[in-house]
C-alpha positions as CSV (number, residue, x, y, z in Angstrom):
1,M,-180.8,-52.5,-7.7
2,V,-178.2,-53.8,-5.3
3,I,-175.4,-52.7,-7.7
4,I,-176.8,-49.1,-7.8
5,A,-177.0,-49.0,-4.0
6,A,-173.5,-50.3,-3.6
7,L,-172.2,-47.8,-6.2
8,G,-174.0,-45.0,-4.3
9,L,-172.4,-46.0,-1.0
10,F,-169.0,-46.2,-2.7
11,I,-169.3,-42.7,-4.2
12,G,-170.5,-41.4,-0.9
13,F,-167.5,-42.9,0.8
14,L,-165.1,-41.3,-1.8
15,L,-166.8,-37.9,-1.3
16,S,-166.5,-38.1,2.4
17,I,-162.8,-38.9,2.1
18,F,-162.4,-35.9,-0.2
19,V,-164.2,-33.5,2.1
20,F,-162.2,-34.6,5.2
21,T,-159.0,-34.3,3.2
22,L,-159.9,-30.7,2.3
23,R,-160.9,-29.8,5.8
24,D,-157.8,-31.2,7.5
25,G,-155.3,-30.5,4.8
26,K,-154.0,-27.2,3.6
27,S,-156.5,-24.9,1.9
28,K,-155.6,-23.5,-1.5
29,H,-156.0,-19.9,-0.4
30,T,-153.0,-17.8,0.2
31,G,-153.7,-15.9,3.4
32,K,-151.5,-13.2,4.8
33,G,-150.0,-15.6,7.3
34,Q,-150.5,-18.7,9.3
35,S,-152.4,-19.1,12.5
36,N,-149.3,-19.9,14.5
37,L,-147.9,-16.5,13.4
38,S,-150.9,-14.5,14.6
39,D,-149.2,-13.8,18.0
40,N,-146.4,-12.0,16.1
41,K,-149.0,-9.7,14.5
42,A,-151.0,-9.0,17.6
43,S,-149.0,-5.8,18.4
44,K,-150.2,-4.2,15.1
45,T,-153.3,-2.1,15.4
46,Y,-155.4,-0.4,12.9
47,S,-157.9,2.4,13.2
48,K,-161.5,2.0,12.0
49,A,-160.7,4.7,9.3
50,E,-157.7,2.7,8.1
51,V,-159.7,-0.5,7.8
52,S,-162.5,1.3,6.0
53,S,-160.2,2.3,3.1
54,H,-159.7,-1.4,2.3
55,N,-163.2,-1.9,0.9
56,K,-162.8,-3.3,-2.6
57,R,-162.6,-6.8,-4.2
58,T,-158.9,-6.2,-4.9
59,D,-158.2,-4.8,-1.4
60,C,-160.6,-6.3,1.2
61,W,-160.2,-6.1,5.0
62,I,-162.8,-7.0,7.5
63,I,-163.2,-6.8,11.2
64,I,-164.4,-9.7,13.3
65,K,-164.7,-9.2,17.1
66,N,-162.2,-6.3,17.0
67,R,-159.6,-8.3,15.1
68,V,-158.6,-7.2,11.6
69,Y,-158.3,-9.6,8.7
70,D,-157.0,-9.1,5.1
71,V,-159.2,-11.4,3.1
72,T,-158.3,-10.0,-0.3
73,S,-156.8,-13.3,-1.5
74,Y,-159.9,-15.2,-0.4
75,V,-162.6,-13.0,-2.1
76,E,-162.7,-14.9,-5.3
77,E,-162.7,-18.3,-3.5
78,H,-165.5,-17.4,-1.1
79,P,-168.3,-20.0,-1.5
80,G,-170.9,-17.3,-0.8
81,G,-169.7,-15.2,-3.7
82,D,-169.8,-11.5,-3.2
83,A,-171.4,-11.7,0.2
84,I,-167.9,-11.3,1.7
85,L,-167.8,-7.8,0.1
86,T,-171.0,-6.7,1.9
87,H,-169.0,-5.5,4.9
88,A,-165.6,-4.9,3.2
89,G,-163.7,-2.4,5.2
90,D,-166.2,-2.7,8.0
91,D,-167.3,-5.0,10.9
92,S,-168.3,-8.5,9.6
93,T,-168.8,-10.1,13.0
94,E,-172.5,-10.7,12.6
95,G,-172.3,-12.2,9.1
96,F,-169.3,-14.3,10.0
97,Y,-171.0,-16.0,12.8
98,G,-174.2,-16.6,10.8
99,P,-175.6,-20.1,10.2
100,Q,-174.2,-20.3,6.7
101,H,-170.6,-20.9,7.8
102,A,-169.3,-24.3,8.7
103,T,-167.2,-24.5,11.9
104,R,-163.9,-24.8,9.9
105,V,-164.1,-21.2,9.0
106,F,-163.2,-20.3,12.6
107,D,-159.8,-21.9,12.0
108,M,-159.4,-20.7,8.4
109,I,-160.0,-17.0,9.3
110,E,-156.8,-17.0,11.4
111,D,-154.7,-17.4,8.2
112,F,-155.8,-13.9,7.3
113,Y,-155.3,-12.2,10.7
114,I,-153.2,-9.0,10.4
115,G,-153.8,-7.2,13.7
116,D,-156.3,-5.7,16.1
117,L,-158.7,-2.8,15.9
118,Q,-157.7,0.3,17.9
119,R,-160.1,0.9,20.8
């Protein structure tokens, strides 16, 4: 019984190392840029109509708090499956800030930032 408990603790320890490595390391997705480049893209603006034309699995843009993100390269990796497509080409703010997302998505999303929504 002690061996099983020790083995369980060891496996839990290895899993926690794996999770923290993924969270802190580079993700495997290939976003449109890096978060430190988002300032360079801030001057680009897109109309709601322009964003709405990017509403497919193979061409997926979303709006979160009046910022535009090209998440096409992430669609297949999205842990929630096709839920990311629910608001493809539209405002995804409410879904993005839902309880299903871990806080790391707030950093990850910046990799996909391409500009701002025209007001």
